[in-house]
Each structure stands twice: as C-alpha cells, then as structure tokens.
N, C-alpha and C positions, 0 to 999 in steps of 0.2 A: 605545154611549153617545155623545151629542153633547157634545163638549168645546168650550166657548166661550171659555175663558180662554187667550189666546195664549201664556202662559208654560208651558202644558202640552203644546204642540205639539212634535212631533219634527221637527227641521229641521237642516240641515247647519251646520257651523261658518262663521264664528265665533259661538259661543254667548253670549259676553260682548260687549256693544256699549256704547260710550260715547254717552250722550245728548247731549253737548255738540257743537254744530255749529260750523263755521268762522265763520259770521256771528255766532253768539252769543258766541264767544270774542273776536272783534274788538270787538264792542260792549261787552263787559265791560271791555276795556282802555280804550275811549273813556270809559266811565263813570268808571273809576278816575282818568283824567287830567283829568276835568272840574274838580275843585276847584283843582288847580294851574294849569290854564288860566285859570280865572276870577281867580285871584290874580295871574297875569301881566298880565291886562287891567286889574286894579285898580291895579297899580303903573305900568304903561307906557302904558295908555290905548288910544286908537283906533289909533295907529300899530301897536301890537302885533297888534291884531285884523286889520288890513289885511295884515300880513306873514303871519299864519297862514292867512288866507283865500287869499292868493296862492299859497302853497305847496300848499295843498289843491287849488286850481284847476289848478295845473300837473300834479299827480299824477293827478287824475281825468280831465282832458282827454287826457292822454297814454295812459292806460289805455283810454279810449273809442276813440281814433283807431287804436291799434295792436292792438286785440283783434279777433278774428273777429266778424263781424256777429252770428252766432247766439249768441255767448258774451258780448256786451257787457253786457247787462242783468244776467246772473248775476254777472259780475265786479265790477260796480259795487255790486250789492246785498250782496255779501259783506263790504263795509266795509273790506277790506284796503287799498285805495287811499286811502280817507279817513283811516285810521289812519296810514298812511305819511306823508301830507301833514301831518297834525297833529303827529306826532312830529318831523318835520323843522322845522316852524314853531316848535316849542318850543325847538329848539336854535339858533335864529337870533337875532342882535341885533335889538332892537326898532326901530332906525332904519335897517335894511337897505332899500335900494331895492326896490320891489315886483317889478320885472321880474327881479331876481336871485332872489328867493324863488320866483317862478314857474318859472324855469329849474331851480332846485334840485329842485322837485317833479317836473318832467318827467324830469330825469336820475335821480332816485330810482326812479321807476317804470320808465323805459326801460332804463337800464344796471344798475339794482339788482335788477330783477325780471323784466321781459319777455324780455330777451336770454337768460336762463337757462332759459326755458321756462314762466314764470308762477309763480303761487303754489305754494310747496312745493318748488321746485327751486333757488332762489337760494342761493348760498354765503355771501353777505355780507348784513348787515342793510340793506335798501334805503334807509331814511331816513339812515343814516350814510354810505352811498355818495353820496347827494345832498349831504350836508354836506361830505364830503371834497372833492367836486368844487368846491363853492363856495369852500371854504377855499384850494384850490390856484389857482383862477381869479381870485378877487376877494379877495386877502388883506387889503387895507386895509379894505374894507367889512366883512369878517367879523371884524375885530379892533378895530372902533370901537364903543365901548359908550356907552350913554346912561343917565344916572341916573334912577331911578324918581321920577316927579313926584307920583304919588298920584292919587286920584279927582278932586281939585280941577281938574286939568288933563287930564281924560280926553279931551277933544276936540282936544287939541293934536296936530298932525301935524308931524313933523320935515320940514325942507326936503329932506333926503336921501330921504325915503320916496317922494316923487312925482317923483324924478329920471327923465327920459325914458330909454328903453333905450339902452345903450351910450354914455351921457354921464357925465361925471365928476360924482360927488355931492359936495355941500358939507356938512361936518359942523361948521360953526362953532358954538361955544358949547354943544355937546351931548355932548362927549366926557367920559368918566369911566373910572377904572381899576376893574377887577374885584378882588374880594378875593384871588384867586390871584395876579393881577399885582402887587398891592401887597405881598403876602408874598414873592414870588419876587425882585422887583427892588428893593424898598425895605425889606424885612423889617418890614413894618407889618401887624399883625394886625387883624382885624375882629371886633367883638363877636359872641359866639356867638349871642345872641338875634336879632340882625339876620340872621344866616345861617339860623336856624331858621324865621323868619317871612318871609324873603325881602326884607328892606328893604336891598337892595344892587343894584349894577349888574351886568349880565351878560346871559345869554341869557334869553329870555322864560320858558322852563320851569324856570329855576333860582330861581324866585321864592320858593318855600316848601318847605324840606326836610320840614317837619312834614306838609304836605298830600300830598307825594309818598309819604311813608311810609304815611300813612293809605290812600292809593290802593293801595299794595302789599299792605296787610293785607286790603283788600277782594278783591283778585285772589287772594290765597292762600286766603281763605275760599271763593271761587268755584272754586278749583282751576284758575285761569287761568295759573298759573306754578308752576315747581318751586322751592320755598322754598330748596333748596340753593344755587341760583345767586346770588341777592342776598346770602344769608348768607355764602357763601364769599368773595364779592368784598369786601363791607364788612368782614368779619372780617380778611381779609388786609391790607386798607388800614390798618385800625386797628393791626394787629400791626406791620407794617413802619414806618409813620410813628411809632408809639410807640417803637420801638427807636431810630430816628433822633433823636426828640425827647429821649430820655434821654441821648444822646451830646452834643447841643448844643442846648439849648432856645432859645438866642438866634438860631440860624440856621435850624433846621428847624421846620415848623409842627407843632402838636399834633395828636393823633389826632382829636379832635372837630371841629377846624377843617377837617381834611382830609375828614372824613366829610360835612359839610354844605356845603362850598364847591364851586363849579363844578358840573359836570354829572354828578357821581358817582352821586347817588341816582337821577336819571332814567335814566342809562345802566344801572345795576345792576338796577333794578327793571323797566324797561319795554323795554329794548333788548337787553341781554345774555340775557334770558330768552326771546327769540324761539325757539320750538321748532324752526323750520326751520334756523336757523343755529347752534344750540348742540348739544352732545352729547346723546345719547339715554340713556346709561347713568348711574346715580347716581355711580359712581366718576369717570366722565368729566366730569360736571357739577362735581364738586369740583376736578378738575384745571383745567378751564376757568376757574372762578371765581378760583382762586388765581393763575392766570396773568394774568388781567385785572387783579387787584389789584396784583400785583407790577409789571406794566408801567405802570399808572397812577402808582405811586409813583416809579418810575425816570424817567419822562418829566417828571413835575411837579418833581421835586427836582433831577435831574441833566441833564435835557434842555434844549433851547432854548426850549420852549413852556411857559407856565404851566399848561396843561391837557393831559391825555393820555388822557381817557376814550375819545374817538372812535377814536384809533389803537389803543388797547389792545384794544377789542372787535373791531375789524376784523382785527387781527393774529391774535387767537384764533379768529375765525370761519374764517380760512384753515387753522387747525390742527384744526378740528372733525372732518373725515373721518379724520385720523390718530388722533385721540383715540378716536373711536368704534371704529376698527379694533382698537386694542390694549386696549380696556376692555370689549368685548362679552363676554358670558358664553359659555362653551363649550356647544355644542349637546348636548343630552342624548343619550347613547349614542355620542358621537363621541370618540375618544381624542385625547390630546395628542401632537403630533408630537415624536419624540425625535431626529430627524435634525438 
C-alpha cells in the first residue's frame, strides 16, 4: 500500500515536534512590542526613534562583524539581534546620546550573547547586559529623564541626542523626575491612569502599561512565553508591596503604583521570560519569578536606586542553573540517592 500521509510514516524519535521556529518566536515578540514602541514614539517623538534605531544598529552590526561568514545571514534573519536592540532601546532614556545607545547595542550582543557561544548559550539576558553596562559607564546620562512632549513636538530632537561621541552632553531644560523617583525621594505619588497610559517621564518602553499587558496576552496566546513567569513576578510584587503599604501607606507605594510604574511590566513580560536565561521546569519558574519580585521590592524600597527590575532579573539569571538543577524531575526508573 502506498502511504502518502507523512503522519503515518514510521520514523525515529523525536515523534513530537514543535512547529514554532526561532525566527517565528522572535518575530512574535517584536509584534507584541510594536504597540508599546509606537506609544513611546507618540510621547517622546523623533529622539526616541533615533535612540531605538541606534541601539538596533549597534546590535546588528556587532552580530554581523563577529559572526562567521557562513552564518551571518542566518543569524541576522533569525531576528534575535533585532529583538535585543529593540528591547535595549526601550529601556533607555529618550534623550540619551545616540553614540551611547549604539555602544549599548554592541555590548548587548558582544558581551551578552556572542562571548557565551551565540544564541541559546548565554547566561544573562543580552539586552539587560547592555543596559547594565551603560548604567555603570554613563550613570548621569542613564538617569536623566525627559518629559513626554506628545505628538505636537514629534520632530523635536534634544540637544543631548546629537552629542558627538565621548563629549559631555547638555541636558538643559529637559530633565524631569520619574514616578519612582518622585515616590522614593519626595513621597509624591503619580495618578494611576497616567501610569497605565504612559503619560509620564521615564524610559521609552515604560510608556504604556496597558499596551505592554496586551502584548503579553498576545504572546501567551501564541505560546511565546510561559505564563507562570510574569504571573509569579507581578503577583509577588503586589503581595510584598501590599504588605508594606498596609504597614505605612504614607511611606510605601501602593501595589498598583508598583505594578505600573518603572520597567516592571516590560521586564516581567518580555525579559524575564527569555527561555534561554530562565528556568526550564514549572516549579523553577515559580521560584525564579518570586525571586525577581522580591528583589524588585527590596531594591525599590530599601535600596539606593528607585528602580530594581534590571538587577533583579540579572541576579536571578545567575541562579537559573542552580534552580534547574534542584527542580528537575527525577528520571523515570532512576532511584533517589539515600546517601
């Protein structure tokens, strides 16, 4: 009998194969980030677009230069470098000098990905490696925020944006405090609706919590992330901040403020869920998420920085191998050591 249906063929394992490819998974995340990216451009204008393009350029050029000639096209077409550059750009201030954004993209790919062996081998989230490098190297530029001007001033470019490389940038009349900074140092809250729609100062990707959540729902529908990760992070932040808020409402921020302020949503939905740098087991995912949430609250409330999402995720990335080791299931047929 001539069998034409490939599902009836006898073939070696693996018999169950996932149809999702790497390039498709990367593009799904890009699609999910598109609404929040457009919101960032709506509020911060052309300067934000130039910062994002610069970080993407740094990532793609570095991947092209340091990849083997025969693998260059494949590595660029898998969209991982594009996604790394975009995520980094969304975590940067809109008035950041373009050359700094370019260096950040290069470091994200070079030190965050390629030195580990390429895609799938890195221990830390590459975009957060790039941001940590910029935060340590250019602390003033990375903590100088600009108020959102809106679409009326879309073509406005800050003086600091076009600062020549390795020259001191000028931030006259463009500085503004972030909601987290206002709460931590001045005990001044920000209206919740402004946080939800993104009408605040801060990083480009912190523009709209609502759009970030909608993008996360799209990824969950496409099975582009493990739902346990963002749920465990956000739930733990709500729990810990809620407990502190009950102790002293005048001193500690409320749970919803903590949820929608800063980079918590973009970090929990798009960075902590990186399958390469997060645990593989369901139990390990819950441990990782609760650890990130606890560290975020500790740094925000008791640390010297108003924001702690980046450090929380990087610290838990370093613990991922240990979490996987102690939460993996016992191999069938293998006994438990009693020694």
